[in-house]
The first five atom37 places (N, CA, C, CB, O) and aatype in JSON, in Angstrom:
{
  "aatype": [20, 20, 20, 20, 20, 20, 20, 20, 20, 20, 20, 20, 20, 20, 20, 20, 20, 20, 20, 20, 20, 20, 20, 20, 20, 20, 20, 20, 20, 20, 20, 20, 20, 20, 20, 20, 20, 20, 20, 20, 20, 20, 20, 20, 20, 20, 20, 20, 20, 20, 20, 20, 20, 20, 20, 20, 20, 20, 20, 20, 20, 20, 20, 20, 20, 20, 20, 20, 20, 20, 20, 20, 20, 20, 20, 20, 20, 20, 20, 20, 20, 20, 20, 20, 20, 20, 20, 20, 20, 20, 20, 20, 20, 20, 20, 20, 20, 20, 20, 20, 20, 20, 20, 20, 20, 20, 20, 20, 20, 20, 20, 20, 20],
  "atom_mask": [
    [1, 1, 1, 1, 1],
    [1, 1, 1, 1, 1],
    [1, 1, 1, 1, 1],
    [1, 1, 1, 1, 1],
    [1, 1, 1, 1, 1],
    [1, 1, 1, 1, 1],
    [1, 1, 1, 1, 1],
    [1, 1, 1, 1, 1],
    [1, 1, 1, 1, 1],
    [1, 1, 1, 1, 1],
    [1, 1, 1, 1, 1],
    [1, 1, 1, 1, 1],
    [1, 1, 1, 1, 1],
    [1, 1, 1, 1, 1],
    [1, 1, 1, 1, 1],
    [1, 1, 1, 1, 1],
    [1, 1, 1, 1, 1],
    [1, 1, 1, 1, 1],
    [1, 1, 1, 1, 1],
    [1, 1, 1, 1, 1],
    [1, 1, 1, 1, 1],
    [1, 1, 1, 1, 1],
    [1, 1, 1, 1, 1],
    [1, 1, 1, 1, 1],
    [1, 1, 1, 1, 1],
    [1, 1, 1, 1, 1],
    [1, 1, 1, 1, 1],
    [1, 1, 1, 1, 1],
    [1, 1, 1, 1, 1],
    [1, 1, 1, 1, 1],
    [1, 1, 1, 1, 1],
    [1, 1, 1, 1, 1],
    [1, 1, 1, 1, 1],
    [1, 1, 1, 1, 1],
    [1, 1, 1, 1, 1],
    [1, 1, 1, 1, 1],
    [1, 1, 1, 1, 1],
    [1, 1, 1, 1, 1],
    [1, 1, 1, 1, 1],
    [1, 1, 1, 1, 1],
    [1, 1, 1, 1, 1],
    [1, 1, 1, 1, 1],
    [1, 1, 1, 1, 1],
    [1, 1, 1, 1, 1],
    [1, 1, 1, 1, 1],
    [1, 1, 1, 1, 1],
    [1, 1, 1, 1, 1],
    [1, 1, 1, 1, 1],
    [1, 1, 1, 1, 1],
    [1, 1, 1, 1, 1],
    [1, 1, 1, 1, 1],
    [1, 1, 1, 1, 1],
    [1, 1, 1, 1, 1],
    [1, 1, 1, 1, 1],
    [1, 1, 1, 1, 1],
    [1, 1, 1, 1, 1],
    [1, 1, 1, 1, 1],
    [1, 1, 1, 1, 1],
    [1, 1, 1, 1, 1],
    [1, 1, 1, 1, 1],
    [1, 1, 1, 1, 1],
    [1, 1, 1, 1, 1],
    [1, 1, 1, 1, 1],
    [1, 1, 1, 1, 1],
    [1, 1, 1, 1, 1],
    [1, 1, 1, 1, 1],
    [1, 1, 1, 1, 1],
    [1, 1, 1, 1, 1],
    [1, 1, 1, 1, 1],
    [1, 1, 1, 1, 1],
    [1, 1, 1, 1, 1],
    [1, 1, 1, 1, 1],
    [1, 1, 1, 1, 1],
    [1, 1, 1, 1, 1],
    [1, 1, 1, 1, 1],
    [1, 1, 1, 1, 1],
    [1, 1, 1, 1, 1],
    [1, 1, 1, 1, 1],
    [1, 1, 1, 1, 1],
    [1, 1, 1, 1, 1],
    [1, 1, 1, 1, 1],
    [1, 1, 1, 1, 1],
    [1, 1, 1, 1, 1],
    [1, 1, 1, 1, 1],
    [1, 1, 1, 1, 1],
    [1, 1, 1, 1, 1],
    [1, 1, 1, 1, 1],
    [1, 1, 1, 1, 1],
    [1, 1, 1, 1, 1],
    [1, 1, 1, 1, 1],
    [1, 1, 1, 1, 1],
    [1, 1, 1, 1, 1],
    [1, 1, 1, 1, 1],
    [1, 1, 1, 1, 1],
    [1, 1, 1, 1, 1],
    [1, 1, 1, 1, 1],
    [1, 1, 1, 1, 1],
    [1, 1, 1, 1, 1],
    [1, 1, 1, 1, 1],
    [1, 1, 1, 1, 1],
    [1, 1, 1, 1, 1],
    [1, 1, 1, 1, 1],
    [1, 1, 1, 1, 1],
    [1, 1, 1, 1, 1],
    [1, 1, 1, 1, 1],
    [1, 1, 1, 1, 1],
    [1, 1, 1, 1, 1],
    [1, 1, 1, 1, 1],
    [1, 1, 1, 1, 1],
    [1, 1, 1, 1, 1],
    [1, 1, 1, 1, 1],
    [1, 1, 1, 1, 1],
    [1, 1, 1, 1, 1]
  ],
  "atom_positions": [
    [[-151.77, -64.6, -201.13], [-151.28, -63.48, -199.99], [-152.46, -63.27, -199.25], [-150.71, -61.96, -200.58], [-152.12, -62.81, -198.16]],
    [[-154.16, -63.44, -199.34], [-155.05, -63.11, -198.57], [-154.71, -64.55, -197.71], [-156.55, -62.74, -199.27], [-154.64, -64.38, -196.49]],
    [[-154.54, -65.62, -198.08], [-154.74, -66.99, -197.28], [-153.75, -66.47, -196.83], [-154.78, -68.56, -197.81], [-154.08, -66.24, -195.66]],
    [[-152.54, -66.06, -196.99], [-151.96, -65.84, -196.04], [-151.44, -65.25, -195.18], [-151.68, -66.04, -196.09], [-150.39, -65.51, -194.6]],
    [[-152.43, -64.06, -194.97], [-152.11, -62.84, -194.1], [-153.85, -63.38, -193.08], [-151.98, -60.78, -195.3], [-154.13, -62.7, -192.1]],
    [[-154.66, -64.39, -193.42], [-155.67, -64.74, -192.56], [-155.0, -65.66, -191.81], [-156.91, -65.21, -193.16], [-155.58, -65.96, -190.77]],
    [[-153.86, -66.24, -192.03], [-153.75, -67.6, -190.96], [-153.07, -67.32, -189.9], [-153.05, -68.89, -191.48], [-152.97, -67.91, -188.82]],
    [[-152.42, -66.01, -190.44], [-151.3, -65.68, -190.07], [-152.19, -64.72, -188.33], [-150.32, -64.67, -191.59], [-151.89, -64.64, -187.14]],
    [[-153.35, -64.21, -189.24], [-154.3, -63.01, -188.34], [-154.58, -63.99, -187.25], [-155.97, -62.25, -189.16], [-154.38, -63.55, -186.12]],
    [[-155.22, -65.88, -187.37], [-156.1, -66.2, -186.77], [-155.28, -66.83, -185.52], [-157.04, -66.97, -187.59], [-155.74, -66.92, -184.38]],
    [[-153.74, -67.33, -186.03], [-152.42, -67.87, -185.3], [-152.56, -66.98, -184.4], [-150.95, -67.9, -186.02], [-152.59, -67.27, -183.2]],
    [[-152.65, -65.58, -184.91], [-152.3, -64.56, -183.58], [-153.69, -64.35, -182.64], [-151.74, -62.82, -184.2], [-153.55, -64.11, -181.44]],
    [[-154.83, -64.43, -183.15], [-155.86, -64.16, -181.83], [-155.95, -65.37, -181.12], [-157.44, -63.7, -182.2], [-156.48, -65.29, -180.01]],
    [[-155.51, -66.61, -181.55], [-155.55, -67.85, -180.84], [-154.04, -67.86, -179.72], [-155.59, -69.19, -182.13], [-154.06, -68.43, -178.63]],
    [[-152.88, -67.17, -180.23], [-151.82, -67.16, -179.05], [-152.2, -65.72, -178.01], [-150.03, -67.02, -179.83], [-151.71, -65.54, -176.9]],
    [[-153.2, -64.79, -178.72], [-153.33, -63.67, -177.69], [-154.59, -64.2, -177.07], [-153.43, -62.04, -178.3], [-154.57, -63.52, -176.04]],
    [[-155.69, -64.93, -176.98], [-156.59, -65.65, -176.42], [-155.84, -66.25, -174.57], [-156.92, -66.95, -177.74], [-156.22, -66.07, -173.41]],
    [[-154.65, -66.98, -175.22], [-153.92, -67.97, -174.5], [-153.09, -67.03, -173.45], [-152.95, -68.94, -175.53], [-152.67, -67.48, -172.38]],
    [[-152.95, -66.06, -173.74], [-151.97, -64.89, -172.88], [-153.48, -64.28, -172.07], [-150.85, -63.35, -174.21], [-153.29, -63.9, -170.91]],
    [[-154.51, -64.19, -172.45], [-155.2, -63.24, -171.65], [-155.95, -64.08, -171.2], [-155.83, -62.06, -172.19], [-156.27, -63.51, -170.16]],
    [[-156.62, -65.23, -171.19], [-157.36, -66.39, -170.53], [-156.64, -67.02, -169.66], [-157.83, -67.36, -171.38], [-157.23, -67.76, -168.88]],
    [[-155.17, -66.88, -169.58], [-154.83, -67.85, -168.78], [-154.64, -66.93, -167.43], [-153.54, -68.71, -169.36], [-154.36, -65.73, -167.42]],
    [[-154.89, -67.8, -166.27], [-155.2, -67.27, -164.94], [-153.63, -67.73, -163.64], [-156.98, -68.17, -164.49], [-152.63, -68.16, -164.21]],
    [[-153.6, -67.68, -162.95], [-152.37, -67.96, -162.13], [-153.0, -69.3, -161.37], [-151.85, -66.55, -161.03], [-154.12, -69.45, -160.88]],
    [[-152.31, -69.85, -161.43], [-152.54, -71.46, -160.19], [-152.95, -70.94, -159.16], [-151.1, -72.5, -159.59], [-152.7, -69.83, -158.68]],
    [[-153.84, -72.07, -158.66], [-154.69, -71.45, -156.77], [-153.86, -73.05, -156.32], [-157.53, -71.37, -156.43], [-154.01, -74.04, -157.03]],
    [[-153.09, -73.06, -155.18], [-153.03, -74.3, -154.15], [-154.37, -74.52, -153.36], [-151.85, -74.05, -153.02], [-155.09, -73.81, -152.67]],
    [[-154.39, -76.11, -153.86], [-155.43, -76.57, -153.06], [-154.47, -76.49, -152.08], [-156.25, -77.92, -153.35], [-153.25, -76.33, -152.17]],
    [[-155.36, -76.67, -150.9], [-154.54, -77.28, -149.6], [-155.21, -78.15, -149.19], [-154.22, -76.44, -148.44], [-156.4, -77.89, -149.0]],
    [[-154.77, -79.33, -148.93], [-155.54, -80.57, -148.74], [-154.21, -81.02, -147.36], [-155.74, -81.8, -150.55], [-152.99, -80.9, -147.26]],
    [[-155.88, -81.85, -146.05], [-154.89, -83.0, -145.35], [-155.74, -84.21, -145.3], [-154.32, -82.62, -143.7], [-156.85, -84.26, -145.83]],
    [[-155.1, -85.37, -144.53], [-155.3, -86.66, -144.53], [-155.13, -87.0, -143.44], [-154.68, -87.34, -145.29], [-154.23, -86.37, -142.88]],
    [[-155.78, -88.03, -142.63], [-155.37, -89.02, -141.09], [-156.4, -89.01, -140.64], [-154.31, -88.57, -139.87], [-157.4, -88.38, -140.98]],
    [[-156.16, -90.02, -139.48], [-156.76, -90.32, -138.53], [-157.39, -89.04, -137.59], [-155.89, -91.15, -137.95], [-156.62, -88.29, -137.0]],
    [[-158.78, -88.88, -137.51], [-159.24, -87.88, -136.2], [-158.98, -88.29, -135.06], [-160.61, -87.59, -136.03], [-159.77, -89.0, -134.43]],
    [[-157.37, -87.77, -134.4], [-157.64, -88.01, -132.93], [-158.1, -87.2, -131.69], [-156.69, -88.38, -132.58], [-158.08, -87.7, -130.56]],
    [[-158.43, -86.2, -131.89], [-159.11, -85.28, -130.84], [-160.46, -84.47, -131.79], [-157.75, -84.0, -130.13], [-160.76, -84.57, -132.98]],
    [[-160.96, -83.79, -130.86], [-162.68, -82.99, -131.23], [-162.54, -82.37, -130.51], [-164.19, -83.56, -131.13], [-161.85, -82.9, -129.64]],
    [[-162.97, -80.83, -130.16], [-163.23, -80.37, -128.99], [-164.42, -79.29, -129.96], [-161.74, -79.72, -127.96], [-164.39, -78.88, -131.12]],
    [[-165.38, -79.13, -128.87], [-166.66, -78.08, -129.51], [-166.5, -77.14, -129.26], [-167.98, -78.12, -129.21], [-166.21, -76.68, -128.16]],
    [[-166.73, -76.4, -130.65], [-166.76, -75.13, -130.67], [-168.31, -74.51, -130.22], [-166.29, -74.78, -132.04], [-169.25, -75.26, -129.99]],
    [[-168.4, -73.22, -130.14], [-169.65, -72.21, -130.09], [-170.09, -71.34, -131.75], [-169.13, -70.9, -128.79], [-170.96, -70.49, -131.93]],
    [[-168.93, -72.05, -132.95], [-168.94, -72.05, -134.12], [-168.38, -73.11, -134.94], [-168.54, -71.08, -134.36], [-167.8, -73.01, -136.03]],
    [[-168.68, -74.34, -134.12], [-168.28, -75.72, -134.87], [-167.43, -77.13, -134.03], [-167.22, -75.18, -136.09], [-167.81, -77.49, -132.92]],
    [[-166.55, -77.66, -134.57], [-165.7, -78.12, -133.8], [-164.26, -78.11, -134.14], [-166.09, -79.21, -133.57], [-163.98, -77.6, -135.22]],
    [[-163.47, -78.49, -133.56], [-162.18, -78.51, -133.85], [-161.48, -79.65, -134.08], [-161.63, -77.95, -133.03], [-161.14, -80.37, -133.14]],
    [[-161.27, -79.89, -135.07], [-160.81, -81.42, -135.21], [-158.93, -81.48, -135.13], [-161.48, -82.07, -137.0], [-158.2, -80.92, -135.95]],
    [[-158.52, -82.2, -134.08], [-157.3, -82.56, -134.51], [-156.49, -84.03, -135.11], [-156.79, -82.19, -133.54], [-156.27, -84.94, -134.31]],
    [[-156.1, -84.16, -136.58], [-156.27, -85.05, -137.39], [-154.21, -85.35, -137.61], [-157.46, -84.38, -138.83], [-153.25, -84.58, -137.52]],
    [[-154.31, -86.63, -137.86], [-152.86, -87.05, -137.58], [-152.69, -87.63, -138.53], [-152.45, -87.8, -136.46], [-153.57, -88.02, -139.3]],
    [[-150.75, -87.91, -138.71], [-150.73, -88.24, -140.16], [-151.1, -88.84, -140.9], [-150.16, -88.41, -140.51], [-152.1, -89.47, -140.56]],
    [[-150.63, -89.06, -142.25], [-149.95, -88.69, -143.01], [-149.45, -87.26, -143.05], [-150.47, -89.04, -143.87], [-148.3, -86.81, -143.05]],
    [[-151.07, -86.46, -143.1], [-151.27, -84.63, -143.98], [-151.95, -84.22, -142.19], [-153.13, -84.38, -146.11], [-153.17, -84.26, -142.08]],
    [[-151.18, -83.86, -141.0], [-151.75, -84.05, -139.96], [-151.87, -82.2, -140.11], [-150.91, -85.05, -138.65], [-151.34, -81.53, -141.0]],
    [[-152.88, -81.57, -138.71], [-152.83, -80.2, -137.98], [-154.06, -80.32, -137.58], [-152.5, -78.83, -138.75], [-154.96, -81.16, -137.62]],
    [[-153.9, -79.4, -137.24], [-155.45, -78.97, -136.14], [-156.36, -77.79, -137.27], [-154.79, -77.76, -134.07], [-155.98, -76.65, -137.57]],
    [[-157.76, -78.56, -137.78], [-159.01, -77.94, -138.91], [-160.2, -77.64, -137.66], [-159.72, -79.44, -140.43], [-160.54, -78.27, -136.66]],
    [[-160.69, -76.11, -138.37], [-162.07, -76.08, -137.91], [-162.85, -76.57, -138.88], [-162.56, -74.81, -137.54], [-162.55, -76.69, -140.07]],
    [[-163.92, -76.87, -138.32], [-165.48, -77.82, -139.29], [-166.4, -76.65, -138.4], [-166.04, -80.32, -138.75], [-166.45, -76.13, -137.28]],
    [[-167.19, -76.62, -139.93], [-168.24, -75.54, -139.03], [-169.51, -75.88, -140.23], [-167.57, -73.35, -138.86], [-169.6, -76.62, -141.2]],
    [[-170.34, -74.93, -139.6], [-171.98, -75.69, -140.67], [-171.54, -75.76, -141.86], [-173.64, -74.66, -140.9], [-171.43, -76.89, -142.32]],
    [[-171.22, -74.84, -142.52], [-170.98, -74.6, -143.81], [-170.18, -75.86, -144.23], [-170.28, -73.24, -144.03], [-170.62, -76.37, -145.25]],
    [[-169.22, -76.42, -143.75], [-168.26, -77.51, -144.39], [-169.09, -78.95, -144.86], [-167.03, -77.92, -143.16], [-169.78, -79.88, -144.45]],
    [[-168.57, -78.47, -145.84], [-169.7, -79.81, -147.45], [-168.91, -81.12, -146.81], [-169.05, -79.53, -150.19], [-167.72, -81.43, -146.93]],
    [[-169.99, -81.8, -146.1], [-169.49, -83.32, -145.85], [-169.54, -84.25, -146.66], [-170.03, -83.9, -144.97], [-170.32, -84.22, -147.61]],
    [[-168.77, -85.17, -146.46], [-168.99, -86.17, -147.47], [-169.4, -87.62, -146.48], [-167.46, -86.33, -148.53], [-169.68, -87.66, -145.28]],
    [[-169.34, -88.66, -147.41], [-168.9, -90.37, -146.61], [-170.07, -90.49, -145.47], [-166.93, -90.45, -145.57], [-171.29, -90.29, -145.46]],
    [[-169.28, -90.82, -144.71], [-170.38, -91.74, -143.53], [-169.98, -90.5, -142.25], [-169.67, -94.03, -142.99], [-169.79, -90.87, -141.08]],
    [[-169.91, -89.36, -142.58], [-170.32, -88.25, -141.31], [-170.04, -88.32, -140.3], [-171.41, -88.02, -140.97], [-170.72, -87.78, -139.43]],
    [[-168.52, -89.26, -139.92], [-168.09, -89.55, -138.96], [-167.26, -88.68, -138.04], [-167.66, -90.42, -139.26], [-166.73, -89.13, -137.02]],
    [[-167.14, -87.2, -138.49], [-166.14, -86.02, -137.61], [-166.96, -85.79, -136.66], [-165.67, -84.5, -138.31], [-167.19, -84.61, -136.42]],
    [[-167.7, -86.9, -135.79], [-168.03, -85.9, -134.69], [-166.98, -87.32, -133.05], [-170.65, -85.55, -134.61], [-167.32, -87.51, -131.89]],
    [[-166.22, -87.68, -133.56], [-165.51, -89.02, -132.54], [-164.12, -89.47, -133.54], [-166.91, -90.77, -132.31], [-163.94, -89.45, -134.76]],
    [[-163.18, -89.91, -132.27], [-161.85, -89.74, -132.6], [-162.13, -91.09, -132.88], [-160.66, -89.19, -131.62], [-162.96, -91.81, -132.33]],
    [[-161.13, -91.44, -134.04], [-160.76, -92.66, -134.22], [-160.27, -92.69, -135.84], [-161.97, -93.65, -133.79], [-159.17, -92.87, -136.37]],
    [[-162.07, -92.32, -136.51], [-162.37, -92.09, -138.4], [-161.41, -92.01, -138.6], [-163.12, -90.92, -139.23], [-160.65, -91.83, -137.66]],
    [[-160.7, -92.12, -140.45], [-159.77, -91.73, -141.1], [-160.74, -90.61, -142.28], [-158.86, -93.12, -141.65], [-161.78, -90.92, -142.86]],
    [[-159.92, -89.15, -142.39], [-160.7, -88.42, -142.45], [-159.85, -87.64, -143.97], [-160.98, -87.71, -140.95], [-158.62, -87.65, -143.94]],
    [[-160.3, -87.21, -144.81], [-159.86, -86.27, -146.14], [-160.48, -85.24, -146.22], [-160.03, -86.79, -147.46], [-161.53, -85.0, -145.62]],
    [[-159.76, -84.34, -147.15], [-160.75, -82.97, -147.12], [-159.66, -82.11, -147.73], [-161.4, -82.32, -145.4], [-158.54, -82.49, -148.09]],
    [[-160.27, -80.7, -147.81], [-159.47, -79.79, -148.62], [-159.65, -78.62, -147.57], [-160.03, -79.5, -150.29], [-160.67, -78.77, -146.9]],
    [[-158.76, -77.26, -147.21], [-158.94, -76.8, -146.45], [-158.77, -75.24, -147.58], [-158.13, -77.33, -145.21], [-158.47, -75.13, -148.77]],
    [[-159.18, -74.13, -146.39], [-158.42, -72.85, -147.04], [-157.54, -72.38, -145.38], [-159.88, -71.3, -147.87], [-157.9, -72.82, -144.29]],
    [[-156.36, -71.42, -145.62], [-156.23, -70.72, -144.2], [-156.88, -69.99, -143.78], [-155.38, -70.14, -143.96], [-157.74, -69.24, -144.25]],
    [[-156.31, -70.24, -142.32], [-156.78, -69.48, -140.83], [-158.82, -70.05, -140.56], [-156.55, -67.05, -141.18], [-159.8, -70.35, -141.24]],
    [[-158.55, -69.93, -139.57], [-160.1, -70.45, -138.95], [-160.14, -70.23, -136.74], [-160.2, -72.84, -139.59], [-158.96, -70.09, -136.42]],
    [[-160.53, -70.21, -136.18], [-160.61, -69.71, -135.32], [-161.71, -70.9, -134.27], [-160.96, -68.3, -135.79], [-162.91, -71.06, -134.5]],
    [[-161.12, -71.41, -133.42], [-162.55, -71.73, -132.48], [-162.89, -70.99, -131.21], [-162.53, -73.18, -131.95], [-162.19, -71.05, -130.2]],
    [[-163.86, -70.37, -131.32], [-164.59, -69.97, -130.62], [-165.37, -71.3, -128.86], [-165.54, -69.46, -131.94], [-166.11, -72.27, -129.02]],
    [[-164.93, -70.89, -127.75], [-165.43, -72.09, -126.93], [-166.26, -71.15, -125.95], [-164.13, -73.16, -126.15], [-165.89, -70.21, -125.24]],
    [[-167.57, -71.76, -126.16], [-167.99, -71.62, -125.02], [-167.79, -71.32, -124.11], [-168.22, -72.05, -124.78], [-166.68, -71.75, -123.79]],
    [[-168.61, -70.27, -122.7], [-168.14, -69.62, -121.77], [-167.64, -70.87, -120.96], [-169.12, -68.62, -121.16], [-167.91, -71.85, -121.66]],
    [[-167.09, -71.23, -119.92], [-165.79, -72.38, -119.39], [-165.65, -73.16, -119.73], [-165.58, -72.91, -118.42], [-165.54, -74.11, -118.96]],
    [[-165.55, -73.31, -120.96], [-165.27, -74.86, -121.36], [-163.98, -74.69, -121.74], [-166.19, -75.6, -122.57], [-163.43, -75.78, -121.85]],
    [[-163.33, -73.83, -121.98], [-161.32, -73.58, -122.3], [-161.11, -72.87, -121.3], [-160.58, -72.62, -123.83], [-161.94, -72.51, -120.46]],
    [[-159.59, -72.55, -121.35], [-158.99, -71.9, -120.1], [-158.67, -70.72, -121.65], [-157.38, -72.95, -118.85], [-159.11, -69.62, -121.31]],
    [[-158.34, -70.67, -122.47], [-158.44, -69.58, -123.54], [-160.24, -69.32, -124.61], [-157.02, -70.17, -124.71], [-161.08, -70.17, -124.92]],
    [[-160.22, -68.2, -124.81], [-161.51, -68.11, -125.27], [-161.02, -67.74, -126.5], [-162.55, -67.2, -124.56], [-161.21, -66.57, -126.84]],
    [[-160.48, -68.42, -127.18], [-160.5, -69.09, -128.69], [-159.08, -69.62, -128.8], [-160.87, -67.93, -130.05], [-158.13, -69.37, -128.06]],
    [[-159.11, -70.19, -129.58], [-158.38, -71.82, -130.09], [-157.46, -71.95, -131.48], [-159.75, -72.99, -130.44], [-157.42, -73.07, -131.98]],
    [[-156.61, -70.73, -132.22], [-156.76, -70.6, -133.65], [-156.61, -72.14, -134.1], [-155.6, -69.53, -134.35], [-156.37, -72.97, -133.22]],
    [[-156.75, -72.55, -135.39], [-156.59, -73.84, -136.23], [-155.8, -73.12, -137.26], [-158.05, -74.67, -136.8], [-155.69, -71.91, -137.45]],
    [[-155.17, -74.3, -137.98], [-154.5, -74.14, -139.1], [-155.21, -73.57, -140.03], [-154.02, -75.19, -139.51], [-155.14, -72.35, -140.14]],
    [[-155.77, -74.1, -140.63], [-157.16, -73.71, -141.45], [-158.9, -74.58, -141.51], [-156.58, -73.8, -142.97], [-158.91, -75.79, -141.74]],
    [[-160.17, -73.88, -141.3], [-160.93, -74.27, -142.13], [-161.38, -75.14, -142.84], [-160.87, -73.91, -142.5], [-160.86, -75.1, -143.95]],
    [[-162.25, -76.07, -142.69], [-162.51, -76.96, -143.92], [-163.31, -76.61, -144.69], [-162.87, -78.11, -143.72], [-164.23, -75.84, -144.4]],
    [[-163.11, -77.17, -146.0], [-163.61, -76.72, -147.03], [-164.53, -77.88, -147.43], [-162.6, -76.27, -147.97], [-165.74, -77.68, -147.59]],
    [[-163.82, -79.42, -147.63], [-164.9, -80.34, -147.97], [-164.22, -81.25, -146.95], [-165.16, -80.88, -149.67], [-163.21, -81.05, -146.28]],
    [[-165.02, -82.27, -147.01], [-164.42, -83.16, -145.94], [-165.24, -84.92, -146.4], [-164.97, -82.38, -144.05], [-166.38, -85.15, -146.8]],
    [[-164.06, -85.89, -146.13], [-165.03, -86.76, -146.32], [-164.2, -88.16, -145.07], [-165.25, -87.11, -148.32], [-162.97, -88.2, -144.98]],
    [[-165.05, -89.09, -144.31], [-164.55, -89.78, -143.74], [-164.93, -91.57, -143.54], [-164.58, -89.02, -142.85], [-165.88, -92.2, -143.98]],
    [[-163.8, -92.0, -142.74], [-163.84, -93.66, -143.33], [-165.4, -94.18, -142.1], [-161.64, -94.9, -142.84], [-165.91, -93.31, -141.39]],
    [[-165.87, -95.48, -142.08], [-167.04, -95.27, -141.52], [-166.18, -95.78, -140.05], [-168.52, -96.15, -142.25], [-166.77, -95.82, -138.98]]
  ]
}
């Protein structure tokens, strides 16, 4: 009797711990492709990435950068993760508009040689 109730209590605690410790799934947004264009900004650089996972992404000094550090010229392939939102603040006189919106701000990026 004691053994059976102990097993039931133990299994109940395990089941409850799984219910309360489960976190909702978080989407990791990624990009990848050839760097097609770079626009210098006051707060970093705006990278236009081509296919297969294209978009316009903001690189900032806080971005974790890996591999060959080739995000400063068009041509290399880039792969990374980002979070939504971001704006390229143009230095005075370099852009027709004051700011360019980006699809996301890069968290991590790695490039080819």
